[in-house]
C-alpha positions in Angstrom: 81.9 79.9 52.6 79.3 82.1 54.3 77.7 85.1 52.5 80.0 87.7 54.1 83.1 85.8 52.9 81.5 85.4 49.5 80.8 89.1 49.3 84.4 89.9 50.3 85.8 87.4 47.8 83.5 89.0 45.1 84.7 92.5 46.0 88.4 91.5 45.9 87.8 89.7 42.6 86.2 92.9 41.1 89.1 95.0 42.4 91.7 92.6 40.9 89.9 92.5 37.6 89.6 96.3 37.4 93.3 96.5 38.1 94.7 93.9 35.8 92.2 94.0 32.9 90.6 97.4 32.8 93.3 99.8 34.0 95.3 101.3 31.1 98.7 99.8 30.5 101.6 102.2 30.8 104.6 101.3 28.7 107.4 101.7 31.3 109.1 98.5 30.1 111.4 98.7 33.1 110.9 99.2 36.8 108.1 97.8 38.9 105.2 96.0 37.1 101.5 96.7 37.7 100.4 94.8 40.8 97.3 94.2 42.8 98.1 93.9 46.5 94.6 92.7 47.7 93.5 96.3 48.4 94.9 98.6 45.8 95.9 98.5 42.1 99.4 99.8 41.7 100.5 101.0 38.2 103.8 100.3 36.5 106.2 102.5 38.3 109.7 103.8 37.4 112.6 102.7 39.6 113.2 104.7 42.8 109.7 106.2 42.7 107.3 106.1 45.7 103.9 105.3 44.3 101.0 107.0 46.2 97.2 106.6 46.3 94.4 108.0 48.4 93.6 105.7 51.3 89.9 105.5 50.2 88.5 104.5 46.8 85.3 103.1 45.3 85.6 99.8 47.2 87.6 100.8 50.3 86.9 103.2 53.1 89.7 104.4 55.4 89.3 106.3 58.7 91.9 108.8 57.4 90.3 109.4 53.9 92.6 112.2 52.8 95.9 110.5 53.7 98.0 108.4 51.3 98.9 104.7 51.0 102.3 104.2 49.5 104.4 101.5 47.7 108.1 101.9 47.0 109.6 100.9 43.7 113.2 100.2 44.5 116.2 101.4 42.4 116.5 97.9 40.9 113.0 98.0 39.5 111.2 95.7 42.0 108.6 96.5 44.6 110.0 96.8 48.1 109.7 93.8 50.4 110.2 93.6 54.1 112.7 91.1 55.3 111.2 87.6 55.6 108.2 88.5 53.4 107.4 86.9 50.1 105.1 89.7 49.0 105.7 93.3 48.2 105.0 95.6 51.1 102.4 98.4 51.1 102.5 101.2 53.7 99.0 101.7 55.1 100.3 103.5 58.2 98.7 106.8 57.4 95.3 105.4 56.6 94.0 104.1 59.9 91.5 101.3 59.7 90.4 100.2 56.2 87.1 98.6 55.5 85.6 97.1 52.3 82.5 98.9 51.0 79.6 96.6 49.9 78.9 98.5 46.7 75.5 96.7 46.0 74.3 97.3 49.6 75.4 101.0 49.3 73.5 101.3 46.0 70.3 99.8 47.5 70.7 101.9 50.6 70.9 105.1 48.4 67.8 104.0 46.4 65.9 103.4 49.7 67.0 106.7 51.1 65.8 108.5 47.9 62.5 106.7 48.0 62.1 107.6 51.7 62.9 111.2 51.1 60.2 111.4 48.4 57.6 109.7 50.6 58.6 111.8 53.6 57.8 115.0 51.7 54.4 113.6 50.8 53.7 112.6 54.4 54.8 116.0 55.7 52.5 117.8 53.2 49.6 115.5 54.1 50.2 116.1 57.8 50.3 119.9 57.3 47.0 119.8 55.3 45.5 117.6 58.1 46.6 120.0 60.8 45.1 122.9 58.8 41.8 121.2 58.3 41.7 120.3 62.0 42.3 124.0 63.0 39.6 125.2 60.6 37.1 122.6 62.0 38.0 123.6 65.6 37.4 127.2 64.7 33.9 126.4 63.3 33.2 124.2 66.3 34.0 127.1 68.7 31.9 129.5 66.7 28.9 127.1 66.9 29.6 126.5 70.6 29.6 130.2 71.3 26.4 130.9 69.3 24.5 128.1 71.0 25.5 129.2 74.5 
């Protein structure tokens, strides 16, 4: 497995663990059970209810961030499945393209950006001082040049 596939497997594993282990358990006792579909964690849902979530979350970025991804809990208390499918169906049609976010790379990138911003201010201040000293030196050089002429 190459490193990008390992990262993807790690992200999916984190998503699944967050879903199944950390998310609070709702005592519906009937209807559709909590499920992880490979992208989203769906809570226990009452029969006949359309479960909704924002297309983007901590690990996923969709091109249509404000739209909703949906999953239908049928009247008989099972997640809706398309004909010929063995897995419950999730409607991503409103989301556009969905991409996994590399959380570690994003954190490192944010730290790098913060460090660059701090150094950039120092470099700008140093540059301004240098320009000021250069203008003062040029002024004195012109005064000396005019006096000697």
